[in-house]
N, CA, C and O atoms as a GROMACS GRO file, in nm:
protein
  404
    1MET      N    1  -1.278   2.075   0.129
    1MET     CA    2  -1.176   2.054   0.227
    1MET      C    3  -1.152   1.904   0.241
    1MET      O    4  -1.246   1.824   0.234
    2LEU      N    5  -1.027   1.867   0.260
    2LEU     CA    6  -0.988   1.728   0.278
    2LEU      C    7  -0.927   1.711   0.416
    2LEU      O    8  -0.840   1.789   0.457
    3THR      N    9  -0.972   1.609   0.488
    3THR     CA   10  -0.912   1.574   0.616
    3THR      C   11  -0.867   1.429   0.606
    3THR      O   12  -0.944   1.342   0.565
    4LYS      N   13  -0.742   1.403   0.643
    4LYS     CA   14  -0.686   1.268   0.632
    4LYS      C   15  -0.654   1.212   0.770
    4LYS      O   16  -0.599   1.281   0.855
    5LYS      N   17  -0.690   1.086   0.789
    5LYS     CA   18  -0.660   1.015   0.914
    5LYS      C   19  -0.594   0.883   0.875
    5LYS      O   20  -0.657   0.797   0.813
    6TYR      N   21  -0.467   0.868   0.912
    6TYR     CA   22  -0.394   0.747   0.877
    6TYR      C   23  -0.419   0.640   0.982
    6TYR      O   24  -0.397   0.662   1.101
    7LEU      N   25  -0.466   0.526   0.937
    7LEU     CA   26  -0.501   0.417   1.027
    7LEU      C   27  -0.378   0.336   1.064
    7LEU      O   28  -0.298   0.300   0.977
    8LYS      N   29  -0.362   0.306   1.192
    8LYS     CA   30  -0.247   0.230   1.239
    8LYS      C   31  -0.263   0.081   1.216
    8LYS      O   32  -0.165   0.008   1.204
    9THR      N   33  -0.388   0.035   1.210
    9THR     CA   34  -0.415  -0.108   1.198
    9THR      C   35  -0.430  -0.156   1.054
    9THR      O   36  -0.450  -0.275   1.030
   10ALA      N   37  -0.422  -0.063   0.959
   10ALA     CA   38  -0.438  -0.100   0.818
   10ALA      C   39  -0.353  -0.006   0.733
   10ALA      O   40  -0.317   0.104   0.776
   11GLU      N   41  -0.323  -0.050   0.614
   11GLU     CA   42  -0.248   0.034   0.520
   11GLU      C   43  -0.346   0.123   0.443
   11GLU      O   44  -0.346   0.128   0.320
   12GLU      N   45  -0.429   0.194   0.521
   12GLU     CA   46  -0.530   0.279   0.462
   12GLU      C   47  -0.527   0.417   0.525
   12GLU      O   48  -0.473   0.439   0.633
   13CYS      N   49  -0.587   0.508   0.452
   13CYS     CA   50  -0.606   0.645   0.498
   13CYS      C   51  -0.755   0.676   0.486
   13CYS      O   52  -0.813   0.661   0.378
   14GLU      N   53  -0.816   0.719   0.596
   14GLU     CA   54  -0.956   0.759   0.590
   14GLU      C   55  -0.961   0.907   0.554
   14GLU      O   56  -0.912   0.992   0.628
   15VAL      N   57  -1.020   0.936   0.440
   15VAL     CA   58  -1.027   1.074   0.391
   15VAL      C   59  -1.171   1.124   0.405
   15VAL      O   60  -1.265   1.060   0.359
   16THR      N   61  -1.185   1.238   0.470
   16THR     CA   62  -1.315   1.304   0.477
   16THR      C   63  -1.316   1.415   0.374
   16THR      O   64  -1.236   1.508   0.379
   17PHE      N   65  -1.409   1.404   0.279
   17PHE     CA   66  -1.428   1.504   0.176
   17PHE      C   67  -1.541   1.595   0.225
   17PHE      O   68  -1.648   1.547   0.263
   18GLU      N   69  -1.518   1.725   0.225
   18GLU     CA   70  -1.617   1.819   0.275
   18GLU      C   71  -1.633   1.934   0.177
   18GLU      O   72  -1.535   1.993   0.130
   19LEU      N   73  -1.757   1.965   0.148
   19LEU     CA   74  -1.788   2.071   0.051
   19LEU      C   75  -1.900   2.157   0.106
   19LEU      O   76  -2.006   2.106   0.142
   20GLU      N   77  -1.878   2.286   0.113
   20GLU     CA   78  -1.980   2.379   0.161
   20GLU      C   79  -2.023   2.469   0.046
   20GLU      O   80  -1.944   2.549  -0.004
   21ARG      N   81  -2.149   2.456   0.006
   21ARG     CA   82  -2.204   2.537  -0.103
   21ARG      C   83  -2.348   2.573  -0.070
   21ARG      O   84  -2.429   2.486  -0.039
   22GLU      N   85  -2.379   2.700  -0.077
   22GLU     CA   86  -2.516   2.745  -0.056
   22GLU      C   87  -2.599   2.719  -0.181
   22GLU      O   88  -2.549   2.725  -0.293
   23GLY      N   89  -2.725   2.689  -0.160
   23GLY     CA   90  -2.817   2.670  -0.271
   23GLY      C   91  -2.808   2.535  -0.340
   23GLY      O   92  -2.878   2.512  -0.438
   24VAL      N   93  -2.724   2.445  -0.291
   24VAL     CA   94  -2.710   2.312  -0.350
   24VAL      C   95  -2.799   2.215  -0.272
   24VAL      O   96  -2.794   2.212  -0.149
   25GLN      N   97  -2.878   2.137  -0.343
   25GLN     CA   98  -2.968   2.041  -0.280
   25GLN      C   99  -2.902   1.905  -0.257
   25GLN      O  100  -2.926   1.840  -0.155
   26GLU      N  101  -2.819   1.862  -0.352
   26GLU     CA  102  -2.752   1.732  -0.345
   26GLU      C  103  -2.608   1.745  -0.390
   26GLU      O  104  -2.576   1.822  -0.481
   27ALA      N  105  -2.521   1.670  -0.325
   27ALA     CA  106  -2.381   1.664  -0.366
   27ALA      C  107  -2.336   1.519  -0.364
   27ALA      O  108  -2.378   1.441  -0.278
   28ALA      N  109  -2.252   1.484  -0.459
   28ALA     CA  110  -2.198   1.348  -0.466
   28ALA      C  111  -2.048   1.355  -0.488
   28ALA      O  112  -1.998   1.443  -0.558
   29LEU      N  113  -1.977   1.261  -0.427
   29LEU     CA  114  -1.834   1.244  -0.450
   29LEU      C  115  -1.820   1.143  -0.562
   29LEU      O  116  -1.876   1.034  -0.557
   30VAL      N  117  -1.743   1.180  -0.664
   30VAL     CA  118  -1.720   1.091  -0.778
   30VAL      C  119  -1.569   1.070  -0.786
   30VAL      O  120  -1.493   1.166  -0.806
   31CYS      N  121  -1.525   0.944  -0.770
   31CYS     CA  122  -1.383   0.914  -0.754
   31CYS      C  123  -1.343   0.794  -0.839
   31CYS      O  124  -1.422   0.702  -0.862
   32GLU      N  125  -1.220   0.797  -0.886
   32GLU     CA  126  -1.173   0.687  -0.970
   32GLU      C  127  -1.165   0.555  -0.894
   32GLU      O  128  -1.167   0.448  -0.956
   33THR      N  129  -1.155   0.559  -0.762
   33THR     CA  130  -1.141   0.435  -0.684
   33THR      C  131  -1.267   0.349  -0.685
   33THR      O  132  -1.260   0.231  -0.653
   34ASN      N  133  -1.381   0.406  -0.719
   34ASN     CA  134  -1.503   0.324  -0.730
   34ASN      C  135  -1.561   0.333  -0.871
   34ASN      O  136  -1.683   0.332  -0.891
   35GLU      N  137  -1.472   0.342  -0.968
   35GLU     CA  138  -1.507   0.344  -1.110
   35GLU      C  139  -1.596   0.463  -1.147
   35GLU      O  140  -1.683   0.452  -1.233
   36TRP      N  141  -1.573   0.576  -1.081
   36TRP     CA  142  -1.641   0.703  -1.110
   36TRP      C  143  -1.791   0.698  -1.086
   36TRP      O  144  -1.866   0.773  -1.149
   37ARG      N  145  -1.837   0.611  -0.997
   37ARG     CA  146  -1.979   0.608  -0.961
   37ARG      C  147  -2.004   0.710  -0.850
   37ARG      O  148  -1.929   0.713  -0.752
   38PRO      N  149  -2.106   0.793  -0.863
   38PRO     CA  150  -2.135   0.894  -0.760
   38PRO      C  151  -2.171   0.831  -0.626
   38PRO      O  152  -2.250   0.736  -0.620
   39VAL      N  153  -2.114   0.885  -0.519
   39VAL     CA  154  -2.146   0.845  -0.382
   39VAL      C  155  -2.209   0.967  -0.315
   39VAL      O  156  -2.148   1.073  -0.305
   40ALA      N  157  -2.333   0.951  -0.269
   40ALA     CA  158  -2.404   1.063  -0.208
   40ALA      C  159  -2.329   1.113  -0.084
   40ALA      O  160  -2.284   1.035  -0.001
   41MET      N  161  -2.317   1.244  -0.075
   41MET     CA  162  -2.255   1.306   0.041
   41MET      C  163  -2.366   1.349   0.137
   41MET      O  164  -2.471   1.398   0.094
   42LYS      N  165  -2.344   1.330   0.266
   42LYS     CA  166  -2.445   1.363   0.366
   42LYS      C  167  -2.429   1.508   0.410
   42LYS      O  168  -2.319   1.563   0.413
   43GLN      N  169  -2.541   1.567   0.445
   43GLN     CA  170  -2.543   1.704   0.494
   43GLN      C  171  -2.608   1.701   0.633
   43GLN      O  172  -2.730   1.705   0.645
   44PRO      N  173  -2.525   1.692   0.739
   44PRO     CA  174  -2.579   1.678   0.874
   44PRO      C  175  -2.676   1.788   0.916
   44PRO      O  176  -2.777   1.760   0.981
   45LYS      N  177  -2.647   1.911   0.880
   45LYS     CA  178  -2.734   2.024   0.913
   45LYS      C  179  -2.781   2.090   0.785
   45LYS      O  180  -2.702   2.109   0.692
   46LYS      N  181  -2.908   2.124   0.779
   46LYS     CA  182  -2.962   2.194   0.662
   46LYS      C  183  -2.880   2.320   0.637
   46LYS      O  184  -2.865   2.404   0.725
   47GLY      N  185  -2.828   2.332   0.517
   47GLY     CA  186  -2.747   2.448   0.481
   47GLY      C  187  -2.601   2.436   0.521
   47GLY      O  188  -2.522   2.527   0.495
   48GLY      N  189  -2.563   2.325   0.585
   48GLY     CA  190  -2.424   2.304   0.625
   48GLY      C  191  -2.344   2.235   0.517
   48GLY      O  192  -2.388   2.221   0.403
   49ALA      N  193  -2.226   2.192   0.554
   49ALA     CA  194  -2.135   2.127   0.459
   49ALA      C  195  -2.181   1.985   0.427
   49ALA      O  196  -2.235   1.915   0.512
   50PHE      N  197  -2.157   1.944   0.304
   50PHE     CA  198  -2.178   1.805   0.262
   50PHE      C  199  -2.051   1.728   0.296
   50PHE      O  200  -1.941   1.781   0.281
   51ARG      N  201  -2.065   1.602   0.342
   51ARG     CA  202  -1.949   1.522   0.381
   51ARG      C  203  -1.960   1.378   0.332
   51ARG      O  204  -2.069   1.321   0.323
   52ALA      N  205  -1.844   1.321   0.302
   52ALA     CA  206  -1.833   1.179   0.271
   52ALA      C  207  -1.698   1.130   0.321
   52ALA      O  208  -1.597   1.199   0.305
   53LYS      N  209  -1.696   1.011   0.383
   53LYS     CA  210  -1.571   0.949   0.428
   53LYS      C  211  -1.544   0.828   0.342
   53LYS      O  212  -1.632   0.747   0.314
   54VAL      N  213  -1.417   0.816   0.300
   54VAL     CA  214  -1.376   0.705   0.215
   54VAL      C  215  -1.240   0.657   0.264
   54VAL      O  216  -1.152   0.737   0.295
   55ARG      N  217  -1.224   0.525   0.270
   55ARG     CA  218  -1.093   0.468   0.302
   55ARG      C  219  -1.020   0.438   0.172
   55ARG      O  220  -1.071   0.370   0.083
   56LEU      N  221  -0.899   0.492   0.163
   56LEU     CA  222  -0.816   0.475   0.043
   56LEU      C  223  -0.683   0.412   0.082
   56LEU      O  224  -0.638   0.432   0.195
   57PRO      N  225  -0.619   0.339  -0.008
   57PRO     CA  226  -0.487   0.284   0.023
   57PRO      C  227  -0.386   0.396   0.050
   57PRO      O  228  -0.390   0.501  -0.014
   58LYS      N  229  -0.296   0.371   0.144
   58LYS     CA  230  -0.189   0.467   0.171
   58LYS      C  231  -0.095   0.472   0.051
   58LYS      O  232  -0.089   0.380  -0.029
   59ASN      N  233  -0.023   0.583   0.041
   59ASN     CA  234   0.081   0.603  -0.060
   59ASN      C  235   0.027   0.601  -0.203
   59ASN      O  236   0.089   0.545  -0.294
   60GLY      N  237  -0.088   0.662  -0.222
   60GLY     CA  238  -0.146   0.669  -0.355
   60GLY      C  239  -0.194   0.809  -0.388
   60GLY      O  240  -0.202   0.896  -0.301
   61GLN      N  241  -0.227   0.829  -0.514
   61GLN     CA  242  -0.285   0.954  -0.561
   61GLN      C  243  -0.412   0.918  -0.636
   61GLN      O  244  -0.409   0.835  -0.727
   62PHE      N  245  -0.524   0.981  -0.598
   62PHE     CA  246  -0.654   0.942  -0.651
   62PHE      C  247  -0.730   1.066  -0.700
   62PHE      O  248  -0.739   1.167  -0.631
   63GLN      N  249  -0.784   1.053  -0.822
   63GLN     CA  250  -0.860   1.163  -0.881
   63GLN      C  251  -1.005   1.160  -0.833
   63GLN      O  252  -1.063   1.053  -0.811
   64PHE      N  253  -1.062   1.279  -0.817
   64PHE     CA  254  -1.202   1.289  -0.777
   64PHE      C  255  -1.259   1.424  -0.820
   64PHE      O  256  -1.185   1.516  -0.854
   65ARG      N  257  -1.391   1.432  -0.817
   65ARG     CA  258  -1.464   1.557  -0.839
   65ARG      C  259  -1.594   1.550  -0.761
   65ARG      O  260  -1.634   1.443  -0.714
   66TYR      N  261  -1.659   1.664  -0.747
   66TYR     CA  262  -1.791   1.669  -0.685
   66TYR      C  263  -1.895   1.692  -0.794
   66TYR      O  264  -1.872   1.768  -0.889
   67LEU      N  265  -2.009   1.626  -0.781
   67LEU     CA  266  -2.121   1.646  -0.873
   67LEU      C  267  -2.234   1.709  -0.793
   67LEU      O  268  -2.287   1.648  -0.700
   68LEU      N  269  -2.271   1.831  -0.829
   68LEU     CA  270  -2.371   1.907  -0.755
   68LEU      C  271  -2.504   1.909  -0.829
   68LEU      O  272  -2.510   1.939  -0.948
   69ASP      N  273  -2.609   1.875  -0.757
   69ASP     CA  274  -2.746   1.872  -0.811
   69ASP      C  275  -2.756   1.792  -0.941
   69ASP      O  276  -2.841   1.820  -1.025
   70GLY      N  277  -2.669   1.693  -0.956
   70GLY     CA  278  -2.676   1.602  -1.070
   70GLY      C  279  -2.627   1.655  -1.202
   70GLY      O  280  -2.631   1.583  -1.302
   71ASN      N  281  -2.578   1.782  -1.205
   71ASN     CA  282  -2.536   1.832  -1.336
   71ASN      C  283  -2.421   1.933  -1.335
   71ASN      O  284  -2.378   1.977  -1.442
   72VAL      N  285  -2.371   1.971  -1.219
   72VAL     CA  286  -2.261   2.069  -1.212
   72VAL      C  287  -2.138   2.001  -1.152
   72VAL      O  288  -2.144   1.950  -1.040
   73TRP      N  289  -2.029   2.002  -1.226
   73TRP     CA  290  -1.903   1.943  -1.178
   73TRP      C  291  -1.820   2.050  -1.109
   73TRP      O  292  -1.811   2.163  -1.155
   74GLU      N  293  -1.758   2.012  -0.997
   74GLU     CA  294  -1.675   2.107  -0.925
   74GLU      C  295  -1.555   2.035  -0.864
   74GLU      O  296  -1.564   1.919  -0.822
   75ASN      N  297  -1.444   2.106  -0.860
   75ASN     CA  298  -1.323   2.054  -0.796
   75ASN      C  299  -1.316   2.104  -0.652
   75ASN      O  300  -1.390   2.194  -0.612
   76ASP      N  301  -1.228   2.044  -0.576
   76ASP     CA  302  -1.205   2.084  -0.437
   76ASP      C  303  -1.089   2.182  -0.435
   76ASP      O  304  -0.979   2.149  -0.481
   77GLU      N  305  -1.113   2.301  -0.383
   77GLU     CA  306  -1.005   2.401  -0.382
   77GLU      C  307  -0.894   2.364  -0.285
   77GLU      O  308  -0.787   2.424  -0.289
   78ALA      N  309  -0.916   2.265  -0.198
   78ALA     CA  310  -0.813   2.219  -0.104
   78ALA      C  311  -0.746   2.090  -0.152
   78ALA      O  312  -0.676   2.025  -0.074
   79ALA      N  313  -0.766   2.053  -0.279
   79ALA     CA  314  -0.705   1.931  -0.332
   79ALA      C  315  -0.552   1.940  -0.327
   79ALA      O  316  -0.495   2.049  -0.328
   80ASP      N  317  -0.488   1.824  -0.323
   80ASP     CA  318  -0.342   1.818  -0.320
   80ASP      C  319  -0.281   1.850  -0.456
   80ASP      O  320  -0.166   1.894  -0.464
   81ALA      N  321  -0.357   1.828  -0.562
   81ALA     CA  322  -0.310   1.856  -0.698
   81ALA      C  323  -0.432   1.857  -0.790
   81ALA      O  324  -0.543   1.824  -0.750
   82TYR      N  325  -0.408   1.896  -0.916
   82TYR     CA  326  -0.511   1.893  -1.020
   82TYR      C  327  -0.448   1.832  -1.144
   82TYR      O  328  -0.340   1.872  -1.185
   83TRP      N  329  -0.517   1.735  -1.203
   83TRP     CA  330  -0.468   1.670  -1.324
   83TRP      C  331  -0.569   1.691  -1.436
   83TRP      O  332  -0.690   1.685  -1.412
   84PRO      N  333  -0.520   1.716  -1.558
   84PRO     CA  334  -0.612   1.730  -1.671
   84PRO      C  335  -0.689   1.601  -1.696
   84PRO      O  336  -0.637   1.491  -1.676
   85ASN      N  337  -0.814   1.615  -1.739
   85ASN     CA  338  -0.893   1.498  -1.774
   85ASN      C  339  -0.924   1.499  -1.924
   85ASN      O  340  -0.888   1.593  -1.994
   86GLU      N  341  -0.989   1.395  -1.971
   86GLU     CA  342  -1.016   1.379  -2.114
   86GLU      C  343  -1.126   1.472  -2.165
   86GLU      O  344  -1.152   1.476  -2.285
   87PHE      N  345  -1.190   1.547  -2.075
   87PHE     CA  346  -1.299   1.636  -2.114
   87PHE      C  347  -1.256   1.782  -2.125
   87PHE      O  348  -1.340   1.870  -2.144
   88GLY      N  349  -1.126   1.808  -2.113
   88GLY     CA  350  -1.075   1.943  -2.129
   88GLY      C  351  -1.076   2.026  -2.002
   88GLY      O  352  -1.052   2.147  -2.007
   89SER      N  353  -1.102   1.962  -1.889
   89SER     CA  354  -1.096   2.034  -1.761
   89SER      C  355  -1.000   1.957  -1.670
   89SER      O  356  -0.925   1.871  -1.717
   90ASP      N  357  -1.002   1.986  -1.542
   90ASP     CA  358  -0.913   1.919  -1.447
   90ASP      C  359  -0.992   1.839  -1.345
   90ASP      O  360  -1.108   1.870  -1.317
   91ASN      N  361  -0.929   1.736  -1.290
   91ASN     CA  362  -0.981   1.662  -1.177
   91ASN      C  363  -0.900   1.699  -1.054
   91ASN      O  364  -0.781   1.728  -1.064
   92SER      N  365  -0.965   1.698  -0.939
   92SER     CA  366  -0.894   1.714  -0.812
   92SER      C  367  -0.820   1.584  -0.782
   92SER      O  368  -0.861   1.477  -0.826
   93VAL      N  369  -0.712   1.595  -0.706
   93VAL     CA  370  -0.633   1.477  -0.666
   93VAL      C  371  -0.610   1.482  -0.517
   93VAL      O  372  -0.575   1.586  -0.462
   94VAL      N  373  -0.630   1.367  -0.451
   94VAL     CA  374  -0.595   1.353  -0.310
   94VAL      C  375  -0.476   1.258  -0.303
   94VAL      O  376  -0.476   1.151  -0.365
   95ASP      N  377  -0.374   1.298  -0.227
   95ASP     CA  378  -0.252   1.219  -0.208
   95ASP      C  379  -0.256   1.158  -0.068
   95ASP      O  380  -0.264   1.231   0.031
   96THR      N  381  -0.248   1.025  -0.060
   96THR     CA  382  -0.257   0.958   0.070
   96THR      C  383  -0.121   0.913   0.123
   96THR      O  384  -0.112   0.822   0.205
   97THR      N  385  -0.015   0.978   0.076
   97THR     CA  386   0.118   0.950   0.127
   97THR      C  387   0.139   1.026   0.259
   97THR      O  388   0.127   1.148   0.261
   98PRO      N  389   0.169   0.955   0.368
   98PRO     CA  390   0.190   1.026   0.496
   98PRO      C  391   0.310   1.121   0.485
   98PRO      O  392   0.412   1.089   0.424
   99SER      N  393   0.296   1.238   0.547
   99SER     CA  394   0.408   1.334   0.546
   99SER      C  395   0.516   1.285   0.640
   99SER      O  396   0.489   1.216   0.738
  100GLN      N  397   0.638   1.321   0.610
  100GLN     CA  398   0.755   1.278   0.688
  100GLN      C  399   0.803   1.392   0.777
  100GLN      O  400   0.916   1.439   0.762
  101ASN      N  401   0.719   1.436   0.868
  101ASN     CA  402   0.757   1.549   0.956
  101ASN      C  403   0.851   1.504   1.066
  101ASN      O  404   0.893   1.586   1.148
   0.00000   0.00000   0.00000
């Protein structure tokens, strides 16, 4: 799940990445904005959702994936889009363009 909060004082969007998976010991967010280095996701309650907050520039599209237990790649089913990657699968995409409601 993705939650977006647009900051009024900066041209940034704070995105909360949330992943709920049973039986997973560790989860990491891997995103192109930090050169695909894994960022550990926190799990506030044992057995609860893993979470990570990242500030991204507004009006952009950024690829990401989750790395579970150091060896299983997974996409976010709530991603804004999916783009093919060089490994024959897809990456999740988060779009930080504010909606014009």
